[in-house]
C-alpha angles and dihedrals in degrees: 000000000000093000090298125157098199095097092048091048090054090046090052093048092051090050091047092055093049103259124142103237140173127208121228104210105187142075117302090232088068090061091046091052093052105033106051113213127018118223129200122224132186114236122199112220127187111265099200133030128191088220134347088226091059094062100042109109101182129053097230103121140065133210121217092259092051092047091051088060097038098053088067089065137063096297134129115223115203124195109201097188121110117288091248091057092044092052093045092243091127134006117181097176116025128061093229127057131219135035143289110283114269096015121137120215121239105161118214088237088075096059099055126083121186090349095305130102107263104216089192095052094105099040091117090059104039094100090054092048091051090056088073125078088229140358115219119196128197140167133177101301106357099265103094095042088080099081091059090043089053093048094050095041089051088053095052097256118149094240136165135179122237091221098196090051125177095327090061095038092062093052090077107072091204089064112091128211131211131212099187119091124255120206138207105228114249095005124094127200117184127177094189 
């Protein structure tokens, strides 16, 4: 709750590693009221992996190299950062400003209502999204792209997360950035 992406990040990770998972999209106090007592349990997680790729069970992410090839195809790239970061007006984290070429901006602030992820927030655009072979979402570092991933995945859109996001994109000097807006014809997304 409170416009957080922590629960959607965990949801995404469970999906990535092949688990069947459900998302509780409400205030934690609701669970407390209906479940009685909470119990803690120790969970043993693997300490070392041969390769992260070897344990991924679902194809819901892209590397930078895969994205560089994919953006030449019939895909929609969505930047979920604030409009000011997308346009390169301000950049509090990265040393370059702007967005990945061709990306449209749909800030995460547009998909929350009363502090909760609004799974119907993009209903007006679903037909446009479905016209693409894939929708790829990204943010600054890969963490806050998961609310949009969750919303689109829930609505049956073929969606993936570019996990390196803008912070990784700018590490390759051959990758360009844009500061002018891109639009999705007939659909409007406004943060203000």
